C-alpha positions as CSV (number, residue, x, y, z in Angstrom):
1,M,197.6,124.0,21.0
2,I,194.5,126.2,21.1
3,S,193.8,128.1,18.0
4,V,192.2,131.5,18.5
5,E,191.3,134.0,15.8
6,I,192.7,137.5,16.1
7,S,189.3,139.1,16.5
8,T,188.4,136.8,19.4
9,A,191.7,137.5,21.1
10,L,191.2,141.2,20.7
11,L,187.6,141.0,22.0
12,L,188.8,139.0,25.1
13,Y,191.6,141.5,25.7
14,L,189.3,144.5,25.5
15,G,186.6,142.9,27.6
16,G,189.2,142.0,30.3
17,F,190.6,145.5,30.3
18,L,187.1,147.1,30.6
19,F,186.2,144.7,33.4
20,L,189.4,145.6,35.2
21,C,188.7,149.4,34.8
22,L,185.1,148.9,36.1
23,G,186.4,147.0,39.1
24,I,189.0,149.7,40.0
25,W,186.3,152.4,39.6
26,T,183.8,150.5,41.8
27,F,186.4,149.9,44.5
28,S,187.5,153.6,44.6
29,H,183.8,154.8,44.5
30,F,182.8,152.7,47.5
31,R,186.0,153.6,49.4
32,N,185.5,157.3,48.9
33,R,181.8,157.2,49.7
34,K,182.5,156.1,53.3
35,R,184.5,159.3,54.1
36,V,182.8,161.9,56.3
37,I,183.1,165.3,54.9
38,L,183.3,168.0,57.6
39,P,181.7,171.4,57.0
40,P,184.2,174.1,56.0
41,P,185.4,176.4,58.7
42,Y,184.6,179.5,56.5
43,K,181.6,180.7,54.6
44,L,181.5,182.8,51.5
45,I,179.5,185.9,52.3
46,T,178.3,188.7,49.9
47,C,178.1,192.1,51.5
48,E,174.5,193.5,51.5
49,Y,175.8,197.0,50.9
50,C,178.7,196.9,48.5
51,S,178.3,193.4,47.0
52,H,181.9,192.4,47.9
53,D,182.5,188.7,48.4
54,Y,184.6,187.6,51.3
55,L,185.2,184.7,53.6
56,T,184.2,184.7,57.2
57,P,184.3,182.1,60.0
58,S,181.1,180.1,60.0
59,D,180.6,180.2,63.8
60,T,180.1,184.0,64.0
61,P,176.6,185.4,63.7
62,V,177.7,188.8,62.4
63,S,180.7,189.6,60.2
64,T,182.3,192.9,59.0
65,C,182.9,193.5,55.4
66,P,186.7,194.2,54.8
67,Q,185.9,196.7,52.0
68,C,183.1,198.9,53.4
69,H,183.3,197.9,57.1
70,C,179.6,197.4,57.3
71,H,178.1,194.6,59.5
72,N,176.5,191.6,57.7
73,R,174.5,188.8,59.1
74,V,176.0,185.3,58.5
75,P,173.2,182.9,57.3
76,Q,173.2,179.8,59.4
77,Q,172.7,176.3,57.9
78,A,169.5,174.5,58.8
79,S,170.3,171.3,60.7
């Protein structure tokens, strides 16, 4: 029979547990990193006149504020 002190057994148990947690984290990190994130279909716009925040479709160049009904330019992303 192998005799192991309690401190050595505890150290081996904690080391194995930390190694397992690190392996699970590494696996999930690399699995999630390969996903392609699509741009959102809406953009958050702040009205230039009344400072009201609202969502507008990202493919429209001009949007209308729902609060003051003024037209605002939608900033386009640089690609």
